[in-house]
C-alpha positions in Angstrom: -17.8 -51.6 7.6 -14.6 -52.9 6.2 -15.2 -51.8 2.6 -15.9 -48.1 3.4 -13.1 -48.0 5.9 -10.6 -49.2 3.2 -11.6 -46.2 1.1 -12.4 -43.5 3.6 -9.6 -44.2 6.2 -6.7 -43.0 3.9 -8.6 -39.8 3.0 -9.3 -39.1 6.7 -5.6 -39.8 7.3 -4.6 -37.3 4.6 -6.8 -34.7 6.3 -5.2 -35.4 9.7 -1.7 -35.4 8.3 -2.2 -32.0 6.7 -3.5 -30.4 9.9 -0.3 -31.1 11.8 2.6 -28.9 11.1 5.3 -31.1 12.7 6.9 -33.7 10.4 6.9 -36.4 13.1 3.1 -36.3 13.4 2.7 -36.4 9.6 4.9 -39.5 9.3 3.1 -41.1 12.2 -0.3 -40.5 10.3 1.2 -42.2 7.3 2.5 -45.3 8.9 -0.5 -45.8 11.2 -2.9 -45.5 8.3 -0.7 -47.8 6.1 -0.7 -50.5 8.9 -4.5 -50.2 9.5 -5.2 -50.4 5.9 -3.1 -53.6 5.4 -4.8 -55.1 8.5 -8.2 -54.4 6.9 -7.1 -55.9 3.7 -6.0 -59.0 5.7 -9.6 -59.2 7.3 -11.0 -59.1 3.7 -9.0 -62.2 2.9 -10.3 -64.0 5.9 -14.0 -63.2 5.1 -15.0 -61.3 2.0 -17.4 -58.5 3.0 -20.9 -58.2 1.3 -21.3 -55.5 -1.4 -22.4 -52.1 -0.4 -24.0 -49.1 -2.2 -26.3 -51.4 -4.2 -23.3 -53.4 -5.5 -21.2 -50.5 -6.6 -18.5 -51.4 -4.1 -17.6 -55.0 -3.8 -14.8 -57.5 -3.6 -13.9 -60.2 -6.1 -10.7 -62.2 -6.6 -9.2 -59.8 -9.2 -10.0 -56.7 -7.3 -8.7 -58.2 -4.0 -5.4 -59.1 -5.6 -4.9 -55.6 -6.9 -6.0 -54.1 -3.5 -3.5 -56.3 -1.6 -0.7 -55.4 -4.0 -1.4 -51.7 -3.5 -1.7 -51.9 0.2 1.3 -54.0 0.8 3.5 -51.8 -1.5 2.1 -48.7 0.2 3.0 -50.0 3.7 6.6 -50.6 2.6 6.7 -47.2 1.0 5.4 -45.5 4.1 8.1 -47.1 6.3 10.6 -46.0 3.8 9.2 -42.5 3.8 10.0 -42.2 7.5 13.8 -42.5 6.7 13.4 -40.4 3.5 11.8 -37.4 5.4 14.6 -37.4 7.9 17.1 -36.9 5.0 15.0 -34.8 2.7 12.6 -31.9 3.0 10.4 -32.3 -0.1 8.7 -29.3 -1.6 5.1 -29.2 -0.8 5.7 -29.6 2.9 2.5 -30.9 4.6 0.9 -31.8 1.3 3.6 -34.5 0.6 2.2 -37.0 3.2 -1.4 -36.1 2.5 -1.0 -36.6 -1.3 0.5 -40.1 -0.6 -2.5 -41.0 1.6 -5.0 -39.6 -0.9 -3.4 -41.8 -3.5 -4.0 -44.9 -1.3 -7.6 -43.9 -0.9 -8.0 -43.5 -4.7 -6.3 -46.7 -5.6 -8.5 -48.5 -3.0 -11.6 -47.0 -4.7 -10.4 -48.4 -8.0 -9.7 -51.8 -6.6 -13.2 -52.2 -5.0 -15.3 -50.4 -7.6 -17.8 -52.7 -9.4 -19.4 -49.6 -10.9 -17.2 -48.7 -13.8 -18.1 -45.0 -13.3 -16.7 -45.0 -9.8 -13.6 -46.9 -11.1 -13.1 -44.1 -13.5 -13.4 -41.5 -10.7 -10.8 -43.4 -8.7 -8.4 -43.5 -11.7 -8.8 -39.7 -12.1 -8.2 -39.2 -8.4 -4.9 -41.2 -8.6 -3.7 -38.6 -11.2 -4.6 -35.6 -9.1 -3.0 -37.0 -6.0 0.3 -38.1 -7.6 0.9 -35.0 -9.7 2.0 -32.7 -6.9 4.5 -35.3 -5.7 6.2 -35.3 -9.2 6.9 -31.5 -8.9 9.7 -32.2 -6.4 12.6 -30.1 -7.4 10.5 -27.1 -8.6 12.9 -26.7 -11.5 12.3 -26.6 -15.3 12.6 -30.3 -15.9 10.3 -31.3 -13.0 7.8 -28.7 -14.2 7.9 -30.1 -17.7 7.5 -33.6 -16.4 4.4 -32.8 -14.2 2.8 -30.9 -17.1 3.4 -33.8 -19.5 2.0 -36.2 -17.0 -1.1 -34.1 -16.3 -1.8 -33.3 -20.0 -1.4 -36.9 -21.2 -3.2 -38.4 -18.3 -6.1 -35.9 -18.8 -6.5 -37.0 -22.4 -6.3 -40.5 -21.4 -8.9 -40.2 -18.7 -11.2 -38.3 -21.2 -10.9 -41.1 -23.7 -11.7 -43.7 -21.0 -14.7 -41.5 -20.0 -15.9 -41.7 -23.7 -15.4 -45.4 -23.5 -17.7 -45.5 -20.4 -20.4 -43.4 -22.3 -20.2 -45.9 -25.1 -20.4 -48.8 -22.7 -23.5 -47.3 -21.1 -24.9 -46.8 -24.6 -24.4 -50.4 -25.4 -26.7 -51.2 -22.5 -29.7 -49.6 -24.2 -31.7 -52.6 -25.4 -35.3 -53.7 -25.6 -34.2 -56.4 -23.2 -33.6 -55.5 -19.5 -29.7 -55.2 -19.2 -29.8 -54.4 -15.5 -28.1 -51.5 -13.7 -26.0 -49.2 -15.9 -22.2 -49.8 -15.7 -22.4 -52.2 -12.8 -20.0 -55.1 -13.5 -22.2 -58.0 -12.5 -25.1 -56.8 -14.5 -22.9 -56.1 -17.6 -21.6 -59.8 -17.3 -25.0 -61.3 -16.7 -26.5 -59.4 -19.6 -23.5 -59.2 -22.0 -25.1 -61.2 -24.9 -27.7 -58.4 -25.1 -25.3 -55.5 -25.3 -25.1 -53.6 -28.6 -21.8 -55.1 -30.2 -20.9 -52.0 -32.2 -21.1 -49.6 -29.2 -19.3 -52.3 -27.1 -16.5 -52.5 -29.6 -16.1 -48.7 -29.6 -16.1 -48.8 -25.8 -13.4 -51.4 -25.8 -11.1 -49.4 -28.0 -11.5 -46.2 -26.1 -11.1 -47.9 -22.7 -8.0 -49.8 -23.9 -6.4 -46.6 -25.2 -7.5 -44.5 -22.1 -6.5 -47.0 -19.4 -3.6 -48.2 -21.6 -2.1 -44.7 -21.5 -2.3 -44.6 -17.7 -0.8 -48.1 -17.8 2.1 -46.8 -19.9 1.6 -48.9 -23.0 3.5 -47.8 -26.1 3.1 -45.7 -28.0 1.2 -43.8 -25.3 4.0 -44.2 -22.9 5.8 -40.9 -23.5 4.9 -39.4 -20.0 6.5 -42.3 -18.2 10.3 -41.8 -18.5 10.1 -38.1 -17.6 7.8 -38.6 -14.8 9.6 -41.5 -13.2 12.9 -39.7 -13.7 11.9 -36.5 -12.0 9.7 -37.8 -9.1 11.2 -38.8 -5.8 12.1 -42.5 -6.1 9.5 -43.6 -3.6 6.8 -42.0 -5.7 8.2 -43.6 -8.8 8.0 -46.9 -7.2 4.3 -46.4 -6.1 3.5 -45.3 -9.7 5.4 -48.3 -11.3 3.8 -50.8 -8.8 0.5 -49.6 -7.5 -0.7 -47.2 -10.2 0.2 -49.7 -12.9 -1.8 -52.3 -11.1 -4.9 -50.1 -11.0 -4.7 -49.2 -14.6 -4.3 -52.9 -15.4 -7.6 -53.5 -13.5 -9.4 -51.0 -15.6 -8.4 -52.8 -18.8 -9.2 -56.2 -17.2 -12.7 -55.1 -16.4 -13.2 -54.2 -20.1 -11.8 -57.5 -21.1 -14.3 -59.4 -18.8 -17.3 -57.6 -20.4 -16.1 -58.1 -24.0 -15.3 -61.8 -23.4 -18.7 -62.3 -21.8 -20.3 -60.7 -24.9 -18.3 -63.2 -27.2 -16.1 -60.4 -28.5 -12.8 -62.1 -27.6 -11.8 -62.4 -31.3 -12.1 -58.6 -31.5 -10.2 -57.5 -28.4 -7.5 -60.1 -28.1 -5.6 -59.1 -31.3 -5.6 -55.5 -30.0 -4.1 -56.6 -26.7 -1.4 -58.7 -28.3 -0.5 -55.8 -30.6 -0.1 -53.3 -27.9 1.9 -55.8 -25.8 4.4 -56.5 -28.6 4.8 -52.8 -29.5 5.4 -52.0 -25.8 8.1 -54.8 -25.6 9.8 -53.6 -28.8 9.8 -49.9 -27.7 11.2 -50.9 -24.3 13.8 -53.1 -25.8 15.0 -50.2 -28.2 15.3 -47.7 -25.4 16.8 -49.8 -22.7 19.9 -50.0 -24.8 22.2 -47.2 -24.1 20.3 -45.5 -21.3 22.3 -43.2 -19.0 19.9 -42.5 -16.1 18.9 -45.5 -14.0 15.5 -44.2 -13.1 14.6 -43.7 -16.8 15.9 -47.2 -17.4 13.4 -48.5 -14.8 10.7 -46.5 -16.5 11.3 -48.2 -19.8 11.5 -51.5 -17.9 8.0 -50.7 -16.7 6.9 -50.2 -20.4 8.2 -53.7 -21.0 6.4 -55.3 -18.2 3.0 -53.6 -18.8 3.5 -55.0 -22.3 3.7 -58.4 -20.8 0.6 -57.8 -18.7 -1.7 -57.0 -21.7 0.0 -59.6 -23.8 -1.0 -62.2 -21.2 -4.6 -61.0 -21.3 -4.5 -61.1 -25.1 -3.2 -64.7 -25.2 -5.8 -66.0 -22.8 -5.7 -69.5 -21.5 -2.9 -69.8 -19.0 -1.7 -66.4 -20.2 -4.4 -64.7 -18.2 -3.2 -66.5 -15.0 0.4 -65.5 -15.8 -0.8 -61.8 -16.4 -2.6 -61.7 -12.9 0.5 -63.2 -11.2 2.8 -60.8 -12.9 0.8 -57.9 -11.5 2.0 -58.9 -8.1 5.6 -59.7 -9.2 6.0 -56.5 -11.2 4.8 -54.4 -8.2 7.2 -56.0 -5.8 10.2 -55.9 -8.0 9.7 -52.4 -9.3 8.9 -51.3 -5.8 12.2 -52.4 -4.2 14.3 -51.4 -7.3 13.0 -47.8 -7.1 13.6 -47.7 -3.3 17.1 -49.0 -3.8 17.8 -46.4 -6.4 16.3 -43.8 -4.1 19.0 -44.8 -1.5 21.6 -44.3 -4.2 20.4 -40.9 -4.9 20.1 -39.9 -1.3 23.6 -41.0 -0.6 25.4 -39.9 -3.8 23.1 -37.2 -5.2 22.7 -38.6 -8.7 21.0 -41.2 -10.8 23.2 -40.9 -13.8 24.9 -44.2 -14.4 28.2 -42.8 -15.5 28.7 -41.2 -12.2 27.9 -44.3 -10.2 30.5 -47.0 -9.9 31.2 -49.8 -7.4 28.0 -49.5 -5.4 28.3 -52.9 -3.9 31.3 -51.4 -2.1 30.1 -48.0 -1.2 26.4 -49.0 -0.6 26.6 -52.7 0.1 22.8 -53.3 0.8 21.5 -51.0 -1.9 24.0 -52.2 -4.4 23.2 -55.8 -3.7 19.5 -55.0 -4.1 20.1 -53.6 -7.5 21.8 -56.9 -8.5 18.9 -58.8 -7.2 16.5 -56.4 -9.0 18.2 -57.0 -12.2 17.6 -60.7 -12.0 14.0 -60.3 -10.8 13.0 -57.7 -13.5 14.6 -59.8 -16.3 12.7 -62.9 -15.2 15.6 -64.9 -13.9 15.0 -68.0 -11.7 14.2 -68.4 -8.8 12.2 -65.1 -8.6 8.5 -64.9 -9.0 8.8 -62.9 -12.2 10.4 -65.9 -13.8 7.2 -68.0 -13.1 4.7 -65.5 -14.3 6.8 -64.6 -17.5 7.3 -68.3 -18.2 3.5 -68.9 -18.0 2.9 -66.1 -20.4 5.4 -67.4 -22.8 4.0 -70.9 -22.5 0.6 -69.4 -23.5 2.2 -67.9 -26.6 3.9 -71.1 -27.6 0.7 -73.0 -27.4 -1.3 -70.7 -29.6 0.9 -68.2 -31.3 4.5 -69.5 -31.8 5.6 -66.3 -33.7 4.5 -64.2 -30.8 6.5 -66.4 -28.4 9.6 -66.1 -30.6 9.2 -62.4 -30.9 8.7 -61.9 -27.2 11.7 -64.1 -26.3 13.9 -62.1 -28.6 12.7 -58.7 -27.2 13.1 -59.9 -23.6 16.7 -61.0 -24.4 17.5 -57.5 -25.9 16.0 -55.9 -22.7 18.1 -58.1 -20.5 21.4 -57.0 -22.3 20.4 -53.3 -21.9 19.6 -53.6 -18.2 22.5 -55.8 -17.4 24.9 -53.4 -19.1 24.0 -50.5 -16.9 23.3 -52.3 -13.5 26.5 -54.3 -13.6 28.5 -51.3 -14.5 27.0 -49.4 -11.6 27.5 -52.1 -9.1 30.9 -53.6 -10.1 32.4 -51.0 -12.3 35.5 -49.0 -11.4 35.7 -45.2 -11.8 38.6 -43.0 -12.4 40.9 -42.0 -9.4 39.7 -38.9 -7.6 41.6 -35.7 -7.4 43.6 -36.8 -4.3 44.8 -39.9 -6.2 42.6 -42.2 -4.3 41.9 -45.5 -6.2 38.4 -46.7 -6.9 36.9 -49.1 -4.4 38.9 -47.7 -1.5 36.2 -45.4 -0.2 34.7 -46.6 3.0 31.2 -48.1 2.8 28.4 -45.6 3.6 26.2 -46.6 6.5 22.5 -47.1 5.3 19.6 -46.3 7.6 17.5 -49.2 8.6 14.4 -47.2 7.7 15.6 -47.0 4.1 16.7 -50.6 3.6 13.9 -52.5 5.6 11.3 -52.0 3.0 13.2 -52.9 -0.2 14.7 -55.9 1.5 11.2 -57.1 2.5 9.9 -56.7 -1.1 13.0 -58.4 -2.5 12.1 -61.4 -0.2 8.6 -61.3 -1.4 9.8 -61.6 -5.1 12.0 -64.5 -4.1 9.2 -66.3 -2.1 6.7 -65.9 -5.0 9.2 -67.9 -7.2 9.4 -70.9 -4.9 6.1 -70.9 -3.0 2.5 -69.7 -3.6 0.2 -69.9 -0.5 -3.0 -71.9 -1.1 -5.2 -68.9 -0.6 -3.2 -66.9 -3.1 -3.4 -69.8 -5.6 -7.2 -69.9 -5.2 -7.5 -66.1 -5.7 -5.2 -66.2 -8.8 -7.3 -69.1 -10.2 -10.6 -67.2 -9.7 -9.2 -64.1 -11.3 -7.8 -66.0 -14.3 -11.1 -67.7 -14.9 -13.0 -64.4 -14.7 -10.7 -63.2 -17.5 -11.3 -66.2 -19.7 -8.2 -68.0 -18.7 -7.4 -71.4 -17.2 -5.2 -72.5 -14.3 -1.7 -74.0 -15.5 
C-alpha cells in the first residue's frame, strides 16, 4: 500500500485543501501531507515495496533517490509556506496550496514510474500543477512568464511523447521484447530493439526532457519563470522539478546503454552539458536580479548533471549525487531570497545592500549558498562536482579544462552579485542616515527553519554520506553505466 499512497495521498490532500476556505486549514493540509509523505518515503528506505500494477509502478535506487529529494525539499517548502502565507495572500487563493500538493503527487508518479508512458504523464502533470503558481502577481510580466513556460513546456512534452512513440516502435521485433515501454523489459531485451528507432527516441527524449530540465539552448523559459514565480515555487522547480526531468533523461540513458548505443548518446550529453555551462557563464556575468541569477545558475548545474551522465564511469556517480546537492542548495537559496523579497520588496541586486546587517540569517544563508552553488569545500556540491571533473580528466582532458574554466567564470559572476548584496554599502537615505545603521529586521522562525535545515544538509553531504545513501548511489550509478569512485 505504500506505493499507491505516495502518489494518491498528495492528490487527496490537494482536494481536501481546496474544500476548506480558511487559510489555516489549507496550510494544515499542506504540512500534514508533507510529513506523511516523507514518513512513507522513510518506510520505503527500510523495506522496498514490491512493484504494483504489473510492474508499472516500482522502486529502484535511482527512482528512490529522486523521490527522497523531492519529498524532503517539499517538506521544507511546506513549513516555509506556513510563514509565507502569514505575510502574503497569493493570487489563486485556495488553489495555491492545492497546486503545490498536486505537484508533489505528480513528481512522486514520475519517481516511481517504471512504465515510461506513466512517467511522461507525471511530467506533464508537473507542468499543469506549477503553471498557476507562476502567475502570482497577475501583471504583464508574470502573464508573459507563465505563457512562455506553458508553450515551451508543451512543445517539450510533445517531443518527449514522440520519443515514447519511437521507443515503442523500436520494440517491434520478430523476437519477443516484453511489455511495451516497461523499463525492466526494455533493459532485458535491449539488444533486440531496433537501433534506428531507438536512436530517434533518444534524441527526442533528450530534447523533450532536456527542455524541462533547462538545458541550453532550450532554457529560455527558465529565467523569466524563476524570476516571476514566488521564491518557494522557484525553489521547488529548481530542485524537485529538475530532479524529475533528470530522471526522465536517465531512464533513456539506461535503455540506450543496455542496447550498446553508448557511443551515440554520450557525445550528445557532453555537448548539451558544455553548451549549458557556457551559456550560464555568459549570462551570470552582469546580472541585476538575484532570482534570474539563480535561474542561470540552475542552467549551469543541469549542464553538470548531463555532463556527468555523458562522461560515464565515476561521472555517473557524481551526477546522481549532484541531483541531491543541487536540490538542497537551490532550495535554501531561493527560500533565503524569498525572505529578502518579503522583507524589502525587491530582488534587484542594486537595491539590496548590507543584507548581513539588515537580515542577518538570510544574508548569511546567501553567503553560504554562494559557496555551496559554486562547489566550494566543505559542501556536498564540491564532492559531486569534483567527481564529475575527475571523470572528465580521466577520459576527456579538454572537457575537464573547458568545464573548469566555465565554472570559474560562473563563480566570478555569482560572487560579484552576492557579496555586493550581503556586504555592500548603499547611499545615505533622505534623512542622512548612513548605511549599516538600520536595525536588523526580525525574521520569522517559519521562514528561516527550512533554509537553515537545507543548508545543514548541504554541509553534511560534504563531510559524511550515510551507508544506506552510499549503497543507493552506487546502485544508481551502476544502472547508468557508471562505477563507484
